[in-house]
N, C-alpha and C positions, 0 to 999 in steps of 0.2 A: 906933605904927608900928614903932619900933625893936624893941620886945619881940616883935612878930609876926615881924619879920625874923629875930631870934635864934632864936625857936621853930622857924621854918621850917628854918633851917640845922641846928639840933640834931636835928630830926626826920629830915632827910635823912641826917645822919651816922649816926643810929641805924639807919635803913633799910639803909644801906650795910653796917653791921656785921652785921645780920641776914642780908643777902643773900649774904655771903661764907661758903661752907660751911666747916665745921671740917676741919682736916687729919686724915688717918688714919695718916700715917707719913712717913718720910723715905727718901731715896735718896742714896747717895754713891758716888763712883767716882774713880779716879786719872786717868781719861780723860774724853772728852766722851760724853754720852748725851743722849737726847731725852725730854722729858716733855710729852705732849700736843702734839707737833710742835715744841716750842721747844728749842733747844740749851742744854744745861746743863753747866757745869764745876764739879766738886767736889760740892756738896750741892744737893738739890732737895726741895721739899715735895710730898707726895703727897696727893691728894684722892680721894674716892669716885669710881671710874670713870676714874682717871688711866691713860694708856697710856704705858708705858716702853719705849724702844727702845735697844738697845746697838749699838755699832759694833765697834771693835777692842778695847775694854776691857770688863771686867765691871762690873756695878753691884750694890751690896748694898742690898736693900730691907728696911726694918724696919716691920712692920705687926702690930698686935695682939700684940706680944711675940714674934712670929716673925721669922725671917730668911730671905729668899729671895735667893740669889746668882744673878742673871741673867747667864748667860755671854755672850761676844761673839756678835754677829749674832743676837740674840734679841729677842722682843717679848712683853710681858705686859700685861694689864689688871688693875688691883688694885681691890679693894673692901674694906669694913670686915671682912668675914668670909671672904674668899676671894681667891685670885690665879688668873687664867686664863692659862696659857702658850699663846700663839697661834703662836709660831715659836721654833725653837731649843730651849734647855734652861735649866733652873735647878736649883740645889741648895737643899734646904729643911731648916732646922733649927729647933728650938723651936716647932713648928707645932701644938701641941695645940689652939689656938683658931683656926687658920686652915686652911681647906680649899683644896687646890690642884686645879685642873681642867685637863684637856688632852684634846682630841678627845672630849668628852662624858664622859670618865672622871673620877671623883672620888678623889683620892689623899689619904690621911690617915696621918701617922706614928702608930704605936701607943704610942710611948714618948717621954718627954721628951728622951732622948739620941739619938733616931733621926736619921740623916743620910740623906736620900732624894734621889736624882738622877732628874729627870724630863726626858725628851727627846722632843719631838714630831718624829718622823722622817718623817711624811707627813701628808696631810690627815686620815686616819683611823687613823694608826699612832702608837703611843706606846711608849717603853721606860721602865720603872721599875726602878731598881736601889737596893739598900740597902747602907749600910756599917754604921753602928752602929744598934742598935735594929731594930724591925720596922715594917711598914706594911701598911695595908689598901687595896685598890682596889675600887671599886664602879662599876657602870654608871650611866647616867642615871636609872634607876628605883630606885636604891639597893640593888640586888642585889649581895651580896658576890661578887666574881669572882676575887679572889686575896688571900692572906694571906702576905706575904713575910717570911721570916726574914732575919737579917743576912747580908750578902754573897750576895744572890740578885739576879739580873737576869731580868726577864720582858719579852717583847715582846707588845703587845696590838694587835689589829686590830679596830676597831669597825665596819668596813665591812660585816661579816657581818650586823649587826643594823639598819643604817641603811636606812630605807625599807621594812622588811619588816613582815609582820603581827605581831600580838602573840604568836601561837604561835611564829613563827620567832624572834622576839626572846627567847623563853624557852627556846630550844634548849640542850641540855646534851650534852656528850660528855666523859666523865672516865675516868681510869684509876687503879686502886688496888686494895687488898685489901678484899674484902667482909667486914665484921665483924657479928656477931650480938650484940646487947646488949638484954637484957630483952624478948626477943620481937620486937624491931625490927632492921632491917638498915641498916648505915651504910657509907660509903666516904669515905676522905680522899684527894683527888686527888694524884697524884705530882708534878704540875707546879705547881698553884696553891696547894696546902696547904689547900684548902677542904673542909670536912667536910659531907656531905649525907646526909639520910635517904632510903633507897630504898623505893619502893613498887612492887610488881609480883608476878607469879605465880612460885612455885617458887624464891624467892630463897635458901631454906635450902640448896639443893644447891651454891650458889656460896660459902658461908661459908668463909673461909680461903684463897680463891683470888684471884689477881691477874686482874682482868678489865678490859675496856674496855666501857662501856655507853653507849648513846644513849637520850635521852629528853627530857623537858620538865619545867620547874618547874611545880608545882601551886600556882596563885595562892591566897593566903590560908591555906594549910595551915600548921599550927604544928609545927615540927620539934622533936624530942626530943634529949636527951643531947648538947647543945652543937652540934648541926648548924645550919647557916645556912639551908638550904632543904630542902623536901621535893620529891623528884623522882620522876616516874613513869617507870619503865624500859620502853623499847620493844624494844630489842635489846640482847643482852649476849654478849660473846665472851670466852672464857677464854684468857688469855695464859700463865698458869703456875699449876700446881696445887701445893698444899702437900703434902709427904709426910705420910703418916698419923702423927698424934701430934706433928707439928711446928708450933710456934707461928709465925705470920707477923706481922711488925710492920705496923701501920697505915701506909699510904702507901708501903710498900716497893715500889720500882719499878726497882731497879738492873738494869742490863744489858738493859733493854727498848729496842727500836728507837725513834729519835726520833719517827717517825710515830705510834707508840703513845702517846707521852707528850704529844703535842699535845692541848690541851684546848679545849673550847668550853663557856662557861657564861654564861647570860644573853644568848646570842647573840653574845658577844665571843670571838674566837679568841685563845688564849694559848699561847705557846711559851717554853721556856727559851732564853736567848740568851747567846752569848759576846760581850757588848757591848763596845764600845770605851770605854765610860764609865770603866772602871777603868784601862785602859791609858794614857789621856791624863793621869792623875794629878790629875784634878779633885777627887776626894774628899780626897786628902791635902793639897791646897792650901787647903781650906776648913775652918775650925773654927768652932764655934758662937759667934756674936756677934763674929766677927772682921771687920776692915776689909780691903778688897781690896788 
């Protein structure tokens, strides 16, 4: 009887150990924050699916070797392989193995030293800004919609593709210089930095010219020469022609009107922004693996 009782207790203890999920990371702050609705002071343990909410102080989350500094009045849900910013903003460093999502966008630093600030400014609006390193932004289907160099800030509006048909979600409007390489035609967008391969009629006449074109992504088509997508051109407008014998750099779009530089790719609208992320000094106050 006693042995059976001990065995029952031991079995219950082992079951309890198995039932407790393993932690995926930790959070710390100089102020109070909440994890899954519970108020925390100092340090807290994070589990798969934990919801972190900040008030007047920032919290530093460490997951999978990455650091996400969640700024005041922000909320995020964290998982083993990703962090979803649902409100406010966060600064991401060392995130080679951690994907960050906001308003259906997927943001991934392209280098180990990248410092990326992600702010959800509306239900479908996100601003992404880079300090050190670069970053890539993809839509929910995995289409590359922006490649940010250091010290660039872009505003994204995903409302353009939500609830639309597949054709509308693949809509493209880009501006840049048409280049001819090996019999194919390419354009690197002035705003997003994304290079696409162009398909359409009489494209040779636009080589070397700065144009704005509208079209749609060709699903399943394999792009060449480092392009991310193959795009079928529907309409094309010349903004600036190169002088005869003058080479024009890819992506050169200087002195073009802001309306011309606004881009749409994968159904997501993208614009350059003079964001407040730099002016508030958030970047300079966060260093990799620093404490708040």
